[in-house]
C-alpha positions in Angstrom: 39.9 31.6 -28.8 41.1 28.8 -31.1 43.8 27.4 -28.9 46.3 28.0 -31.8 49.3 30.2 -31.4 48.5 33.9 -31.7 50.8 34.3 -34.8 48.7 31.8 -36.7 45.4 33.5 -35.9 46.3 37.2 -36.1 47.8 39.3 -38.7 50.8 41.3 -37.8 48.7 44.5 -37.5 46.2 42.8 -35.2 48.9 41.8 -32.6 49.2 43.4 -29.3 52.5 45.2 -28.4 53.6 42.2 -26.3 52.7 39.7 -29.0 54.6 41.8 -31.6 57.7 42.1 -29.4 57.7 38.4 -28.7 58.1 37.6 -32.4 61.7 38.9 -32.2 64.0 35.9 -31.7 66.8 38.2 -30.5 69.2 36.9 -33.2 70.8 40.4 -33.6 71.1 40.1 -37.4 69.2 43.3 -37.9 71.5 45.1 -35.5 74.8 44.4 -37.3 76.2 47.1 -39.6 75.4 46.7 -43.2 77.0 48.1 -46.4 74.9 48.9 -49.4 76.5 48.6 -52.8 76.0 52.0 -54.4 75.9 50.5 -57.9 73.6 47.5 -57.4 71.7 48.4 -54.2 72.7 45.0 -52.8 73.0 45.0 -49.0 75.9 43.2 -47.4 75.9 42.2 -43.7 79.0 42.5 -41.6 80.1 40.9 -38.4 80.2 44.3 -36.7 77.5 45.1 -34.1 75.7 48.3 -33.5 77.1 50.1 -30.5 74.1 49.1 -28.4 74.2 45.4 -29.2 75.8 43.2 -26.5 78.1 41.1 -28.5 77.9 38.1 -26.2 74.1 37.9 -26.0 73.0 39.7 -29.1 70.6 41.8 -27.0 70.1 45.5 -27.2 71.6 47.1 -24.1 69.2 50.0 -24.2 66.2 48.9 -26.2 63.6 51.3 -24.8 65.8 54.3 -25.6 67.8 53.0 -28.5 66.6 55.7 -30.9 68.1 58.4 -28.6 71.5 56.8 -29.0 71.2 55.4 -32.5 68.8 57.7 -34.4 68.8 55.6 -37.6 67.7 52.5 -35.7 64.6 51.2 -37.4 61.4 50.6 -35.4 59.7 47.8 -37.1 56.0 47.9 -37.8 53.5 46.1 -40.0 53.5 49.2 -42.2 57.2 49.3 -42.9 58.2 45.7 -43.5 57.8 46.0 -47.3 60.4 48.8 -47.3 63.0 46.8 -45.5 64.4 44.2 -47.9 67.6 43.9 -45.8 65.7 42.2 -43.0 67.2 38.7 -42.4 65.5 35.9 -44.3 65.1 34.2 -40.9 63.4 37.1 -39.2 59.9 36.2 -37.8 58.5 39.5 -38.9 59.6 39.0 -42.4 58.7 35.3 -42.5 55.1 35.9 -41.2 54.7 39.0 -43.5 55.6 36.9 -46.5 53.2 34.1 -45.4 55.7 31.6 -44.0 55.8 29.6 -40.8 58.1 30.2 -37.8 61.1 27.9 -37.7 61.3 25.1 -35.2 64.2 27.0 -33.5 62.1 30.1 -32.9 61.6 30.6 -29.1 57.8 30.8 -29.5 57.9 27.4 -31.1 60.8 25.7 -29.2 59.9 27.3 -25.8 63.6 27.9 -25.3 64.9 31.6 -25.5 68.4 30.2 -26.3 67.3 28.1 -29.3 68.3 30.7 -32.0 71.9 30.6 -30.6 71.9 26.8 -30.4 70.6 26.6 -34.0 73.4 28.9 -35.2 71.0 31.7 -36.1 72.1 34.3 -33.5 75.1 36.6 -33.9 75.8 36.2 -30.2 79.5 35.6 -29.6 80.2 36.1 -33.4 80.4 39.9 -33.8 82.8 42.7 -33.1 81.8 45.9 -31.2 81.3 48.9 -33.5 83.9 50.9 -31.6 86.6 48.3 -32.3 86.4 48.5 -36.1 87.5 51.6 -38.1 84.8 52.6 -40.6 87.4 52.2 -43.3 87.8 48.5 -42.4 84.1 47.7 -42.5 84.3 46.2 -45.9 86.7 43.6 -44.6 84.0 42.5 -42.2 81.4 41.5 -44.8 80.0 38.1 -43.9 77.1 35.8 -44.7 74.9 34.9 -41.8 
């Protein structure tokens, strides 16, 4: 054991389930609805949350069973990160996959689970519930996180 943080000594595929899950900073950006431009393939984020995302905390309200209620919810793995270009630039999975370092606000670095919200990274308190926005109005909710 080197005494260094596990994410500096292990590849994503070498991490235990608990280590892997702890990489998520709970920002909620991957859980907002997105619109893909059919012509360009560009993905636009909205300020509309998945029906399972708690808008105030940016936490999934049924994480263990999310695929049952949201079948197209993506289960991240080291094997599918290359195929998910819409993952937020700040996402620890993406950052580490691309060879970067975790940000100072990341809970594993800061020691504070609320640091993403404090740093303005989290969508907590800044999104609308999916049920409150008609699908036809989704384009009006495009935003930059």
